[in-house]
N, C-alpha and C positions, 0 to 999 in steps of 0.2 A: 639521525639523518639517514635517508636512504642511501644504499650503496650503489655506485654506478656499475652497471652491468657491462659485460662484453657484448659485442655485436651479436654473437650467436645466442647468448642468453636473452638478450632483448627480443630477438625474433621468437624465441621459444615462449616468452611471456606473452607477446602479442598473439601468438597462435592459441595459447591457453585461454586468454581472456576472450578472444573471439569465440572459441569453442564453448565458453560458458553461456553464450546466448543461444546455442543450439544443443538441445538434449542435455540440459544441465543435470547434475546429480540431484535426484529427488530427496528431499528431507522427509524423514519418517514422522508420522503422526503418533507421537509418543505419549501425549497427554489426552485426557478426556474430561468432560465436565464433571464426571462422577468424583474426580479427585477433589473438587471444591464443593461436594455435596449437592450437586445440581442434577435434577432429572433432565433427560434430554432424549431426543429422537434422532436416529440416524436417517438422513434424508438424501435423496438424489433427485436431480432435476436437470433439464437441458439448458445449455447456453443458447443464446439467440440463434446460433448456427447448428445446434444439435449436439454439441460436445457434451458428454455426460459429466456432471459435476457432483462431487460428494461433499456432504456437510453435516452439520448438527443444527437442529432446531431446539432451542431451550425455552420452554414456555414460562410465562409469568402470568399472574392474575391481574392483567391490565390489557389495555387496547392500544399499546404503543410498541413499535418494532424498531430495533436497530439491526441493520445488515452490516456485517464486518467483512472487509476486503483486506488481504494480507500483502506483505512485501514480496519482492522477487526472491525466489529460492526458499522462502518460508512456506508454511501451510497454515491451516486454521489453528493448529495448536502452538505454533511458534517456530523456533529453530534451535536445534541442540548444538550450539556453537562450542559447547564444552567437550564435544565428542569429535572424533575424526570421521570424515576428512574435513569437516567444517572448521574445526579449530585451526588446522593448518592454512585453510583457505583464507580465513578472516583474521588470523593472528597478527599479520603485519599491520593491520589497520587498528589494532587495539580492541577489537570486538571479539572477545574470547569467552564470554559468559552466555549462559542459556537465556533465550527469550521464551517465556512461557505466557501465552495469551489467555489461558484458561482463567486466571484470576481476574482478568478484565471482564470476562463474561459473568463472573460472580458479582462483581461490582455493579454491572449494568442490571443484572437480575434483581439484586437487592434494592436497586433504585426504582424498580418497577417496569423494566423493559423486557419484552420478549426479544430473543436474540437469534438471528440466523447467521451462522459462520460457515464458510465453505472454502474448499480448495480451488484456486484458479487452475485453468487448463495447464497441463504439463507439470503440475506440482501436486504434492501430497498424493491423494488417492484418486484425483480426477483424471479424466480421459486425456489421451495424447491428441494433439491437433497441430496443424500447420507444420508438419514435419518435425515437431518437437521444438520449434523456434519460440523463444521468448521475445516479444516485440515491444516491451516497455509500455504496454497498455493499448497499443493499436488494435490487436485482435483480442486481447483480454477484456476489452470493452464489451465484447459480446457476452462475457460471463457476468459482468455487472448487470447488463440488460436482462440476462436470463434469471438472475436472482430477483430482480424486481417483478418479472413476469410470474415467477414461482410464488412469491409472496402474494401477488394479486390473485393467484389461482386457488390458494388454500382457503377453505371455508373459515378457519379461525383467524386468518390474518388479512383477508382481502379488503376489509374496510379500515384497517389500521393506518394511522399516519406513520410515515417512515422517516428514520434518520439513517444516514450512511456514515459509517466509521471506517474510513479508507486510509490505508497506510502505504506510502512509497509507491510501488508498482500498482497497488490497489487504488491509490489516489490518482495516479496517471491514467489508469484504466477508466476511472470515473470521469475524469475530464474528457477523455476520448468518447465515452458513451454519451455524455451530454452534448458533444459535438455531433455525434452520429444520429441520435434520436432524442431531441429535447422533450418531445411529448411524453416519453416514457417516465419522466421525472415529475409529472404533475402531482403525484401523491407524496413526493419527497419534501419534507419540511425544512431539512437542514443537512449540512455536511460537516463532519469533522475530518479534516485532511491532515494526516500526520506525515510529514517529511516526503512529500512528492519531490521529484528531482529530475533535472535535465540530464540526459545521458552524457552529453559532452562535458558537463561539469563534473559528475561523479567519476567518469572514466578517466578524465584528465588528472584528477587527484589520485586515483588508483595507480596510474602510470608513474606519477611522481613518487608515491610511497614505495612502489616496487623497484624504483631505480631506473626505469626506462626513460622517463621524461615526458612531460605533456606535449612536447613538440612532435611526438610520434602518434598523436591522437588521430590524425588523418589516415595513417597506416592502419590503425586499429579499425577505424570506420570502414575502410575498404574491405578488410577481412570479415567484418560483421555483415556487410552488404553481400559479399560472395557466399557466406555460409547460411544466411537467413533470408536473403532477398529484400531486406528492409534495413537501410542504413540509418544513421542517427538523424539525418535531415527529415526523414519521414516518420519518425517516432514522436510521441507526445513529449513536449518539453514545457518550459515555463509559459510560452505563449498560448498553449492550449488551455490555460486556466481562464482565458477570456470567455470560454463557453459556459462557465459556471453562472447559474441563474438563481441559486438558492443561498440563503444565509450560510456563511462558511466560517468555521473556526479553524485556522491554519496554524500549525505549530511545528517546531523542530529544534534540534540542538544548534545553538548559535555558533559554537566553535567546533562543530562537527568536522573531524579530520577528512571526511570524504566529500564535503560540499563547501559551498560559500554562502554566506548570508544573503548575498545579492540575488541568488536564485529564487529563494522563497519570497524575498521582497518584491521581485519582479512579478511572481505569480499573484501576490496580494494586490499589486498595483493594477494589473490588467483584469482582475475579476470584475465583471460587470454587474455588481450587486452592492448596494449601499450597506447592508447589514453584514459586516465581516470583521474579523479580528485576527491579528497576527500576534502570536505569543512565542516566547523563546524559553528553551530549557538551557540553563546556564550552569557553570561549574563542572563541565565535563567536555571532552572532545570525542567521546564514544557515541556513535550513532545509535547503538542499541539502547542507550539510556533514554533516547527519545521514544523508542517503542515501549519502554517500561514506565514512562512518565505517568500514564493514566492510572495504572494500578497503584503507583506510589503516591500520587497527588491528584485524585480524581475530581476534586471539587470544581475546578474551573470548567472542565468539559461537562460535568453533570449539570452545572448551572446553565450552560449553553443549551444543552438538550432540554432541560425542563422549561426553558423559555420558549422553545420552538415546537416541542413535541409532547402532547398537544398543549393547549387547546387552540383551535381555529387556525387561520392562516398566519404565517409568520409576519410579524410587524417589520417595518423597514426602518431600523434605527440608524444611528450614526456609526460609521466604521471606527474601529479603535485599534491601537497598536501598543503592545507591551514593549517597552524599551529597556 
């Protein structure tokens, strides 16, 4: 059970959490595709608003492309939560093990997909923007749009059908990009959305875990607004999933200590697409297990991708829910 804090300690936690939305500590890109025996190209391309983004292009002998978007505080290679300061930051939530995304790219490559993985703005090695503020997908949507434009500009990928594999902040940013420019997704055949989340849900749980209490959520919101100019009300949340217009495989940890099942269930409900699926990772309360689910049990996602990318236009099947 969380320990109840003194008034002064609670104020310090609120200040620290609000500060994490402005110029957060960048996690290092510690892994490369070479560690999984993959050839790759270091690439750079602009976001929709010109911010320079750094990434990897991993070629495959195919005409299919997966673009990967990562969670908040992570980068294209994952997050070294087994190292400081990330171990101390995430330790209270039970997420103290490394997340390495490079094995995911190997799985996708072996399944016959080209992969574009990159760092979102203000993270990894990509450029700083918006005063360093992380906006839960509102401005990071411009990075998603930039990745699609970059894929369309490359001679070797411009005619490829595209799937998006977007996690957490990357998924929120994808929802926001779909709201901002639906036409940009005409070549996107499907979306795999791993653990998108509403800020008020996850931050309320964090406040409980740290002993401040979810009743101080509005105080945190005011601090975030003052430091970033974008409060929780103006950031992508579950309701933004209604802008999704492509077949979507949505999944997350059911008993995630940082969220509530109802948040993902609401996203699934409002998605305006018939071909959608909601799947749960069970037997854990660690959010990081959701990020590692694909490399541990890739078949459900690979089956989803193979059904939609390619051939042809995605069919409009019945929605399904794993209970």
